[in-house]
C-alpha positions as CSV (number, residue, x, y, z in Angstrom):
1,M,35.5,57.1,57.4
2,D,35.3,59.8,54.3
3,I,39.0,58.4,52.8
4,M,37.1,54.6,52.9
5,K,34.1,55.7,51.7
6,R,35.9,57.1,49.2
7,V,38.2,53.6,48.9
8,I,35.3,51.6,48.9
9,S,33.2,52.9,46.4
10,G,36.2,53.5,44.4
11,L,37.3,50.2,44.2
12,L,33.6,48.8,44.0
13,G,33.1,51.6,40.7
14,F,36.3,50.3,39.3
15,A,35.3,46.9,39.2
16,V,31.8,47.6,37.8
17,V,34.2,49.3,34.7
18,L,36.3,46.6,34.4
19,V,33.7,44.3,34.4
20,I,31.6,46.3,31.5
21,L,34.3,47.1,28.9
22,L,36.1,43.2,29.1
23,I,32.6,41.6,29.0
24,G,30.4,44.0,26.7
25,N,30.6,44.5,23.3
26,K,30.8,48.1,21.7
27,Y,26.8,48.1,21.1
28,I,26.2,47.4,25.2
29,V,29.2,50.2,26.1
30,D,27.2,53.1,23.8
31,V,24.0,52.1,25.5
32,I,25.6,52.5,29.2
33,L,27.9,55.5,27.9
34,S,24.8,57.2,27.2
35,L,23.1,56.5,30.7
36,V,26.1,57.9,32.2
37,A,26.2,60.8,30.0
38,I,22.8,61.4,31.2
39,I,23.2,61.5,34.5
40,G,26.5,63.4,34.2
41,I,24.5,66.2,32.3
42,S,21.7,66.2,34.6
43,E,23.8,66.8,37.3
44,Y,25.3,69.7,35.1
45,F,22.0,71.4,34.8
46,D,21.5,70.7,38.2
47,A,24.7,73.2,39.1
48,I,24.1,75.4,36.6
49,S,20.5,76.2,37.0
50,K,21.7,78.4,39.5
51,K,22.7,80.9,36.5
52,A,20.5,80.1,33.3
53,N,17.9,77.9,32.2
54,P,19.8,75.5,30.1
55,V,17.3,73.5,27.3
56,K,17.4,70.4,29.3
57,W,15.5,68.8,26.4
58,L,17.7,68.4,24.5
59,G,20.4,68.0,25.9
60,Y,19.2,64.3,27.3
61,L,18.5,63.9,23.4
62,S,22.1,64.5,22.6
63,C,22.9,62.0,25.1
64,L,20.9,59.1,23.6
65,S,23.1,59.7,19.9
66,I,25.5,58.0,22.3
67,S,24.0,54.8,21.4
68,F,23.2,54.6,18.3
69,I,27.5,55.3,17.4
70,H,28.6,52.3,16.2
71,L,25.1,51.7,14.5
72,I,25.9,54.4,11.6
73,P,27.7,53.0,8.7
74,I,31.7,54.2,9.2
75,E,31.6,55.9,6.1
76,Y,28.9,58.3,7.3
77,L,30.2,58.6,11.1
78,N,32.7,61.6,10.8
79,I,30.4,64.0,8.5
80,V,27.1,62.9,11.0
81,V,29.5,63.9,14.0
82,T,30.6,67.0,12.2
83,L,27.0,68.1,11.6
84,S,25.6,67.9,14.7
85,I,27.4,70.4,16.4
86,P,26.3,73.1,14.2
87,T,22.7,71.0,14.3
88,I,22.7,71.5,18.0
89,L,23.2,74.7,17.8
90,L,20.8,75.8,15.3
91,I,18.2,74.2,17.6
92,L,19.2,75.7,19.9
93,F,18.4,79.8,18.4
94,L,15.2,78.1,16.6
95,Q,14.4,77.7,21.0
96,V,15.3,81.5,21.1
97,I,13.0,82.2,18.1
98,A,10.0,80.1,19.6
99,T,10.3,80.7,22.9
100,N,10.1,84.7,21.7
101,M,13.2,84.9,23.6
102,K,12.3,83.1,27.2
103,T,15.1,81.1,26.7
104,N,17.7,83.5,25.9
105,F,21.2,83.9,25.0
106,K,23.0,82.9,27.8
107,D,20.6,79.8,28.4
108,I,21.4,78.2,25.6
109,A,25.1,79.2,25.4
110,Y,25.3,77.3,29.0
111,T,23.6,74.2,27.2
112,F,25.7,74.1,24.3
113,L,28.9,74.1,26.5
114,G,26.9,70.9,28.9
115,I,27.0,68.9,25.6
116,S,30.1,69.9,23.7
117,Y,31.4,68.9,27.5
118,I,30.1,65.9,28.3
119,V,28.2,64.5,25.2
120,F,30.4,65.2,22.3
121,F,33.9,64.3,24.9
122,M,31.6,61.2,26.1
123,M,31.7,60.2,22.6
124,F,35.2,59.5,21.9
125,I,35.2,57.5,25.0
126,A,33.3,55.0,23.0
127,F,35.4,56.1,19.9
128,I,38.2,54.3,21.9
129,R,36.5,51.3,23.2
130,G,35.1,50.3,19.2
131,M,38.8,50.5,18.0
132,K,40.7,47.9,17.1
133,D,42.0,46.4,20.2
134,G,39.5,49.0,22.0
135,K,39.8,46.7,25.2
136,I,43.1,47.0,25.3
137,L,43.9,50.9,24.7
138,I,40.7,52.3,26.5
139,W,42.5,51.3,29.5
140,Y,45.1,53.4,29.5
141,A,43.0,56.8,29.0
142,I,41.3,55.3,32.4
143,F,45.0,54.9,33.6
144,A,45.8,58.3,32.6
145,A,43.1,59.5,34.3
146,W,42.1,57.7,37.5
147,G,45.9,56.6,38.2
148,T,46.5,60.7,38.2
149,D,43.5,61.4,40.7
150,V,44.8,58.4,42.9
151,F,48.0,59.3,43.0
152,A,47.3,62.9,43.1
153,Y,45.6,62.3,46.3
154,I,47.9,60.5,48.1
155,F,50.7,62.5,47.3
156,G,48.7,65.5,47.9
157,M,48.3,64.2,51.5
158,I,51.7,63.2,52.0
159,F,53.9,65.7,50.6
160,G,51.4,68.5,49.6
161,K,52.5,72.1,51.1
162,H,52.0,74.5,47.7
163,K,48.9,75.1,46.8
164,F,48.3,74.9,43.0
165,S,45.3,77.1,41.9
166,K,42.6,78.9,43.7
167,V,40.6,77.1,41.5
168,S,41.0,74.0,43.3
169,P,42.4,75.2,46.9
170,K,42.9,71.6,47.6
171,K,45.2,70.3,45.4
172,S,48.9,71.1,45.7
173,I,51.7,71.5,43.3
174,E,53.6,68.1,44.9
175,G,50.0,66.2,44.0
176,C,49.7,67.2,40.4
177,I,53.6,65.9,40.0
178,G,52.3,63.0,41.9
179,G,50.0,62.1,40.3
180,T,50.9,62.3,36.5
181,I,54.3,60.2,37.9
182,G,51.9,57.1,39.3
183,A,49.8,57.2,35.8
184,L,52.8,56.7,34.0
185,V,53.8,54.2,36.2
186,M,51.1,52.4,35.8
187,M,50.6,53.4,31.9
188,I,54.1,51.6,31.8
189,T,54.0,48.8,33.8
190,Y,50.2,48.1,31.6
191,T,52.7,48.3,28.6
192,Y,54.9,45.6,30.1
193,M,52.3,43.5,30.7
194,L,50.4,43.2,27.1
195,N,54.1,43.5,25.4
196,T,54.9,40.6,27.7
197,Y,52.1,38.6,27.4
198,L,50.0,39.4,24.8
199,S,53.1,39.5,22.3
200,M,51.8,43.4,21.6
201,N,54.6,45.4,20.6
202,Y,53.6,49.1,21.7
203,S,56.4,51.9,22.2
204,Y,57.5,52.3,25.7
205,I,58.7,55.9,24.6
206,Y,55.5,57.1,23.2
207,I,53.3,55.5,26.0
208,T,55.2,57.7,28.0
209,A,55.0,60.8,26.3
210,I,51.3,60.6,25.2
211,G,51.5,59.3,29.2
212,L,52.5,62.4,30.2
213,V,50.3,64.9,28.0
214,L,46.8,63.1,28.9
215,S,47.7,62.7,32.1
216,L,48.4,66.8,32.2
217,I,45.8,67.0,30.0
218,G,43.2,65.3,32.2
219,Q,44.4,67.1,35.7
220,I,43.1,70.3,33.2
221,G,39.8,68.8,32.8
222,D,40.3,68.4,37.0
223,F,40.3,72.0,37.5
224,A,38.1,72.5,34.4
225,A,35.1,71.3,36.6
226,S,36.3,72.6,39.5
227,S,35.8,76.2,37.6
228,I,32.3,75.2,36.9
229,K,31.7,73.9,40.6
230,R,33.2,77.3,41.9
231,Y,31.3,79.4,39.5
232,V,28.0,77.7,41.2
233,E,29.2,77.5,44.5
234,I,28.9,73.8,45.2
235,K,31.3,71.7,46.7
236,D,30.5,68.3,44.6
237,Y,27.8,67.7,41.6
238,S,26.1,65.3,43.9
239,N,26.4,62.8,46.2
240,L,25.7,59.5,43.9
241,I,29.2,58.2,44.7
242,P,29.8,58.1,48.1
243,G,33.3,59.8,48.5
244,H,33.4,61.0,45.5
245,G,30.5,63.2,44.6
246,G,29.0,62.3,41.3
247,I,29.4,61.6,38.2
248,L,30.9,64.2,36.9
249,D,32.6,64.5,40.3
250,R,34.4,60.9,39.1
251,I,34.6,61.0,35.0
252,D,35.9,65.2,34.8
253,S,39.4,64.3,34.1
254,L,38.7,61.1,31.5
255,L,36.0,63.4,29.3
256,F,38.5,66.2,29.3
257,L,41.5,64.1,27.8
258,A,39.2,61.3,26.0
259,P,39.4,63.5,21.9
260,F,43.2,63.5,22.7
261,A,43.6,60.0,23.6
262,Y,41.6,58.8,20.8
263,L,43.8,60.9,18.1
264,F,47.0,59.4,19.6
265,F,45.6,56.1,19.9
266,M,44.9,56.3,15.6
267,M,48.7,56.8,15.4
268,I,49.6,53.1,17.0
């Protein structure tokens, strides 16, 4: 029953993502990513509230900024994004001062981590979708993340014997390897379809190389999310998605690999 829930909700979720990314323009996608970030950071704040009192208002405000990514003139975008990092840190320390240290260093440290992990990484998904051929390239990132997750789950169930890490006890070495292989097969097949039917000219060697790197980074992102959950002693970030947990449980690997995917796609 749990497996069926996982499969059905996964297929429905994939269908929704497919429609949004193919039909929605970059402005609509930015708004939707902003809403996803709000849900994600809410899950993070709920989890981390067991250990600290995060500055929630700044986290939610940061999420809304994703909606305006492509409204900023391109010549100013880099400096705006770059300056936003020290600006957020400045505001957090002002919060400490303004509250006479009722908000303390630990509170703002957890808040800054959440904003960096969820909001800034999510921005790179918006950047990829807004690139030339972004509708095509974004699927490489998705296949690297979710393809690895799916095949790691399958290979782990069938062949998993050697545990990988105490950070995530259910994950096996066989599952991790199988996940990467499965993601690579998906990305190479996708490349063949693009080159054959859309007259693209993507290098199979390059796609294989970046697929390998992105899959491994995505798995590190998965372990990173697991390490946070183990720290606050929860199984899932929420029960929003049947069989999968919360939004962060579903996009943790995609978030981590998105900045690197953007860099690699800039080189294509």
